[in-house]
C-alpha positions in Angstrom: 0.0 0.0 -0.1 2.9 2.2 0.3 4.2 1.8 -3.4 4.9 4.9 -5.5 6.2 4.8 -9.0 9.3 6.6 -9.4 10.8 9.0 -12.4 14.8 7.8 -11.6 17.4 10.1 -12.9 20.9 9.1 -12.7 23.5 11.3 -13.2 27.8 9.9 -13.1 30.4 11.7 -13.7 34.4 10.7 -13.2 36.8 13.2 -11.6 40.3 13.1 -9.3 40.4 12.1 -5.9 40.7 16.1 -5.1 36.8 16.5 -5.6 36.2 13.7 -3.8 34.0 15.6 -0.9 31.0 16.8 -3.4 29.1 16.5 -6.5 28.2 19.7 -8.7 24.7 19.5 -9.7 22.6 22.0 -12.0 19.3 22.8 -10.8 17.6 20.8 -13.8 18.9 17.8 -11.7 17.0 18.6 -8.3 13.9 19.3 -6.8 14.9 21.1 -4.0 15.4 24.8 -3.7 18.9 25.3 -3.0 18.9 27.5 0.1 22.8 28.8 0.9 24.7 31.9 1.7 27.1 32.6 -1.4 29.3 35.6 -1.6 27.6 36.8 1.9 24.3 36.7 0.6 21.5 34.5 1.3 20.6 32.5 -2.1 17.5 30.7 -2.8 17.4 29.0 -6.2 14.5 26.7 -6.6 15.6 23.1 -8.4 13.7 22.7 -12.0 12.6 19.1 -11.0 9.2 18.8 -9.9 8.9 16.5 -6.6 6.2 14.7 -8.5 5.9 14.5 -11.8 2.7 14.1 -13.9 2.8 12.0 -17.0 -0.3 11.3 -18.9 -2.4 11.3 -15.7 0.3 9.3 -13.8 2.0 10.5 -11.1 5.6 10.2 -10.4 8.1 11.0 -7.2 11.1 12.5 -8.9 14.8 10.5 -7.4 17.8 11.6 -8.1 20.7 9.4 -8.0 24.7 10.7 -8.5 27.1 8.6 -9.5 31.0 9.7 -8.7 34.0 8.0 -10.2 37.0 9.2 -8.0 40.4 8.4 -9.7 44.3 9.0 -9.2 46.3 9.7 -12.5 49.3 7.6 -12.4 51.6 7.3 -15.3 49.0 8.5 -17.9 46.7 6.3 -16.5 43.3 6.7 -14.5 43.5 4.4 -11.6 39.8 3.9 -10.0 40.1 4.7 -6.0 36.5 4.9 -4.8 33.1 5.2 -6.3 30.7 7.4 -4.3 26.6 7.2 -4.8 24.3 9.5 -3.5 20.5 9.7 -2.8 19.9 13.4 -3.6 16.8 14.4 -1.5 13.2 14.5 -2.9 11.9 18.2 -2.6 9.3 17.1 -0.5 11.8 16.6 2.3 12.9 20.4 1.9 12.4 21.0 5.7 14.6 18.0 6.9 17.6 18.6 4.3 17.9 22.2 3.7 15.4 24.3 6.0 17.2 27.4 5.5 20.2 29.1 4.2 22.7 28.4 7.6 21.1 24.7 7.7 21.9 23.4 4.6 23.8 20.5 2.3 24.9 22.6 -0.6 28.4 24.4 -1.0 28.7 27.3 -3.7 29.0 25.6 -7.2 31.5 25.8 -10.1 29.9 28.6 -12.2 30.6 32.0 -13.1 27.7 34.3 -13.0 29.9 37.0 -14.4 30.3 34.9 -17.6 26.6 34.2 -17.8 26.9 30.4 -16.8 23.9 28.8 -15.1 23.5 28.2 -11.7 25.2 25.0 -10.2 25.8 24.1 -6.7 28.0 21.3 -5.2 26.3 18.5 -3.0 28.4 18.2 0.1 28.6 14.4 0.4 29.4 15.2 4.4 26.7 17.6 4.9 24.1 15.3 3.6 25.9 12.0 5.3 25.2 14.0 8.9 21.6 14.3 7.9 20.9 10.8 6.6 24.0 8.2 6.3 22.5 5.8 4.3 22.1 8.5 1.3 25.9 8.5 0.7 27.8 5.0 0.3 31.3 4.7 -0.4 32.3 1.9 -2.7 36.1 1.3 -1.9 37.8 -1.0 -4.5 39.5 -4.4 -4.1 41.4 -5.6 -1.8 39.1 -3.9 0.7 35.4 -4.7 1.2 32.7 -2.6 0.9 30.0 -2.1 3.4 26.9 -0.2 3.4 26.8 2.7 5.8 23.3 2.9 7.5 
């Protein structure tokens, strides 16, 4: 009786391990309102995904999963070190995950508004994990063993 149809959006990216702590997202990938302090100012930018997607008289909960492949460069080769998987909260959960600009899971994104670039934001894996451990999983490569963090 609690089953619900979902519209699943998955994005993946490979990046050097120096960027292992965050994922850069565009507002088209999220249904939350991004509330944060940016350059000393309070910012509120709505995500462009609806929390509930309506298609042909049917409703779907929008779910975004981000997969990040973290690698090191060695001898002109990319060596996979870890894979981070993050379940981005749906906008219905706004008050739990980002109720205001000071209680946020976001960091400033890698965009240049002065160059007319579209707003981007970085999801802080640590901040999200503080609110719900299960939402961020870090998969290590063999010989290390993966253990689900709940």
